[in-house]
N, CA and C atoms as a LAMMPS dump frame, in Angstrom:
ITEM: TIMESTEP
0
ITEM: NUMBER OF ATOMS
207
ITEM: BOX BOUNDS ff ff ff
-5.0000000000000000e+02 5.0000000000000000e+02
-5.0000000000000000e+02 5.0000000000000000e+02
-5.0000000000000000e+02 5.0000000000000000e+02
ITEM: ATOMS id mol type element x y z
1 1 1 N -238.35 162.179 452.609
2 1 2 C -239.323 161.306 453.067
3 1 3 C -238.637 160.792 454.744
4 2 1 N -238.167 161.455 455.249
5 2 2 C -237.207 160.992 456.535
6 2 3 C -237.989 161.12 457.76
7 3 1 N -239.021 162.237 457.611
8 3 2 C -239.933 162.54 458.748
9 3 3 C -241.449 162.203 458.065
10 4 1 N -241.592 161.615 457.442
11 4 2 C -243.291 162.02 456.791
12 4 3 C -243.952 161.124 457.677
13 5 1 N -243.173 160.27 458.38
14 5 2 C -244.29 159.51 459.639
15 5 3 C -244.426 160.198 460.763
16 6 1 N -244.107 161.426 460.776
17 6 2 C -244.668 162.964 462.053
18 6 3 C -245.558 163.808 460.979
19 7 1 N -245.89 163.362 459.89
20 7 2 C -247.277 164.081 459.48
21 7 3 C -248.267 164.173 459.617
22 8 1 N -249.716 165.105 459.837
23 8 2 C -250.78 165.231 460.408
24 8 3 C -251.732 165.816 459.205
25 9 1 N -252.978 165.297 459.568
26 9 2 C -253.703 165.712 459.058
27 9 3 C -253.793 167.511 458.835
28 10 1 N -253.611 168.387 457.722
29 10 2 C -253.444 169.876 458.035
30 10 3 C -252.118 170.461 457.959
31 11 1 N -250.838 169.473 457.87
32 11 2 C -250.101 169.359 457.941
33 11 3 C -249.545 170.352 455.949
34 12 1 N -248.526 171.255 455.792
35 12 2 C -248.643 171.716 454.426
36 12 3 C -247.328 171.013 454.09
37 13 1 N -247.44 170.599 452.923
38 13 2 C -245.895 170.092 452.049
39 13 3 C -245.461 170.978 451.097
40 14 1 N -244.458 171.522 451.179
41 14 2 C -243.753 172.337 450.105
42 14 3 C -243.078 171.237 448.813
43 15 1 N -243.564 171.294 448.043
44 15 2 C -242.877 170.604 446.868
45 15 3 C -241.98 171.582 445.769
46 16 1 N -240.986 171.423 445.366
47 16 2 C -240.159 172.633 445.123
48 16 3 C -239.52 171.692 443.676
49 17 1 N -239.602 172.671 442.563
50 17 2 C -239.145 172.059 441.187
51 17 3 C -238.628 173.148 440.378
52 18 1 N -238.045 173.005 439.436
53 18 2 C -237.472 174.237 438.61
54 18 3 C -238.437 174.981 438.1
55 19 1 N -239.714 174.771 438.303
56 19 2 C -240.794 175.513 437.866
57 19 3 C -241.37 176.007 439.057
58 20 1 N -240.7 176.27 440.144
59 20 2 C -241.319 176.975 441.415
60 20 3 C -241.76 175.65 442.61
61 21 1 N -242.402 176.383 443.526
62 21 2 C -242.757 175.89 444.743
63 21 3 C -244.197 175.815 444.802
64 22 1 N -244.672 174.502 445.354
65 22 2 C -245.9 174.794 445.116
66 22 3 C -246.504 173.998 446.576
67 23 1 N -247.622 174.289 447.312
68 23 2 C -248.27 173.775 448.63
69 23 3 C -249.114 173.176 448.598
70 24 1 N -248.828 172.142 449.392
71 24 2 C -250.409 171.241 449.763
72 24 3 C -250.669 170.99 451.135
73 25 1 N -251.706 170.531 451.256
74 25 2 C -252.339 170.647 452.694
75 25 3 C -252.65 169.228 452.466
76 26 1 N -252.396 168.566 453.844
77 26 2 C -252.196 166.948 453.863
78 26 3 C -253.921 166.628 454.21
79 27 1 N -254.598 165.821 453.687
80 27 2 C -255.68 165.484 453.895
81 27 3 C -256.531 163.971 454.347
82 28 1 N -255.383 163.121 453.475
83 28 2 C -255.526 161.491 453.984
84 28 3 C -253.901 161.063 454.271
85 29 1 N -254.366 160.329 455.348
86 29 2 C -252.748 159.634 456.062
87 29 3 C -253.85 157.887 456.396
88 30 1 N -253.094 157.217 455.709
89 30 2 C -253.681 155.504 455.542
90 30 3 C -252.511 154.544 455.585
91 31 1 N -252.354 153.8 456.133
92 31 2 C -251.672 152.435 456.166
93 31 3 C -252.42 151.502 455.129
94 32 1 N -251.95 151.356 453.86
95 32 2 C -252.201 150.429 453.061
96 32 3 C -251.381 149.073 453.077
97 33 1 N -251.97 148.387 452.27
98 33 2 C -251.265 147.152 451.661
99 33 3 C -250.02 147.056 450.886
100 34 1 N -248.91 146.773 450.56
101 34 2 C -248.063 147.107 449.64
102 34 3 C -248.613 146.666 448.197
103 35 1 N -249.804 145.877 447.689
104 35 2 C -249.884 145.683 446.78
105 35 3 C -251.327 146.414 445.994
106 36 1 N -251.384 147.452 447.32
107 36 2 C -252.906 148.421 447.03
108 36 3 C -252.146 149.625 446.163
109 37 1 N -252.561 149.632 444.813
110 37 2 C -252.227 150.977 444.196
111 37 3 C -253.617 151.427 444.289
112 38 1 N -254.186 151.507 444.422
113 38 2 C -255.849 152.454 444.101
114 38 3 C -255.086 153.753 444.742
115 39 1 N -254.581 154.234 445.715
116 39 2 C -254.377 155.471 445.952
117 39 3 C -253.958 156.413 444.438
118 40 1 N -253.261 155.656 443.875
119 40 2 C -252.306 156.314 442.385
120 40 3 C -253.471 157.167 441.387
121 41 1 N -254.877 156.301 441.671
122 41 2 C -255.529 156.952 440.339
123 41 3 C -255.5 158.454 440.22
124 42 1 N -255.749 158.758 439.094
125 42 2 C -256.374 160.541 438.566
126 42 3 C -257.518 160.936 439.54
127 43 1 N -256.785 162.153 439.6
128 43 2 C -257.794 162.786 440.798
129 43 3 C -258.505 164.366 440.059
130 44 1 N -259.374 164.539 440.65
131 44 2 C -259.892 165.994 440.311
132 44 3 C -259.212 167.019 440.62
133 45 1 N -258.636 167.236 441.329
134 45 2 C -257.856 168.059 442.068
135 45 3 C -256.292 167.472 441.72
136 46 1 N -255.429 169.085 441.893
137 46 2 C -254.06 168.34 441.485
138 46 3 C -253.253 167.63 443.223
139 47 1 N -253.61 166.906 443.229
140 47 2 C -252.889 166.139 444.32
141 47 3 C -251.63 165.3 444.064
142 48 1 N -251.036 165.947 445.342
143 48 2 C -249.663 165.23 445.678
144 48 3 C -250.044 163.683 446.472
145 49 1 N -249.432 162.41 445.96
146 49 2 C -249.492 161.28 446.854
147 49 3 C -247.937 160.703 447.281
148 50 1 N -247.719 160.732 448.294
149 50 2 C -246.331 159.819 448.766
150 50 3 C -246.78 158.252 449.647
151 51 1 N -245.588 157.833 449.103
152 51 2 C -246.079 156.113 449.806
153 51 3 C -244.345 155.65 450.163
154 52 1 N -244.479 154.989 451.285
155 52 2 C -243.201 154.779 451.759
156 52 3 C -243.695 153.577 452.803
157 53 1 N -242.216 152.979 453.203
158 53 2 C -242.255 151.815 453.945
159 53 3 C -242.494 152.413 455.108
160 54 1 N -243.215 151.231 456.149
161 54 2 C -243.278 151.779 457.151
162 54 3 C -242.517 150.804 457.953
163 55 1 N -241.758 151.128 459.171
164 55 2 C -240.56 149.808 459.483
165 55 3 C -241.008 148.743 460.515
166 56 1 N -240.642 147.528 460.085
167 56 2 C -240.917 146.757 460.881
168 56 3 C -242.502 146.039 460.355
169 57 1 N -242.597 146.539 459.204
170 57 2 C -244.088 145.6 458.557
171 57 3 C -243.882 145.699 457.061
172 58 1 N -243.054 144.85 456.699
173 58 2 C -242.806 144.764 455.487
174 58 3 C -244.468 144.521 454.218
175 59 1 N -245.678 144.286 455.12
176 59 2 C -246.61 143.942 454.221
177 59 3 C -247.107 145.328 454.073
178 60 1 N -246.943 146.529 454.856
179 60 2 C -247.919 147.607 454.774
180 60 3 C -246.921 148.714 454.255
181 61 1 N -247.68 149.781 454.026
182 61 2 C -246.824 150.923 453.069
183 61 3 C -247.758 152.494 453.865
184 62 1 N -247.328 153.538 454.358
185 62 2 C -247.712 154.686 454.713
186 62 3 C -248.004 155.382 453.261
187 63 1 N -249.336 155.885 453.376
188 63 2 C -249.896 156.595 452.342
189 63 3 C -250.197 158.063 452.606
190 64 1 N -249.682 159.021 452.3
191 64 2 C -250.474 160.376 452.696
192 64 3 C -250.878 161.014 451.387
193 65 1 N -252.073 161.992 451.212
194 65 2 C -252.271 162.444 450.165
195 65 3 C -253.051 163.972 450.483
196 66 1 N -252.318 164.671 449.479
197 66 2 C -252.931 166.056 450.009
198 66 3 C -252.8 166.884 448.663
199 67 1 N -253.786 168.148 448.875
200 67 2 C -254.312 168.584 447.983
201 67 3 C -253.764 169.998 447.731
202 68 1 N -253.342 170.455 446.388
203 68 2 C -252.437 171.805 446.242
204 68 3 C -253.617 172.861 446.682
205 69 1 N -252.93 174.037 447.456
206 69 2 C -254.111 174.972 447.453
207 69 3 C -252.972 176.173 447.395
């Protein structure tokens, strides 16, 4: 998550596990309230959601959503 704040729409995220590597295309980048869990709901597509803190903004989180391709 070190460089998550540098991601842009259209960037590719590679997720590697013991089952192989999956590729995800970044489709949504938004700042959300720390209490907003709506972005973690089920989706129709295989979507990865990354949420992290924002420096000097304790009430906000950076939320990145990307769809597998």
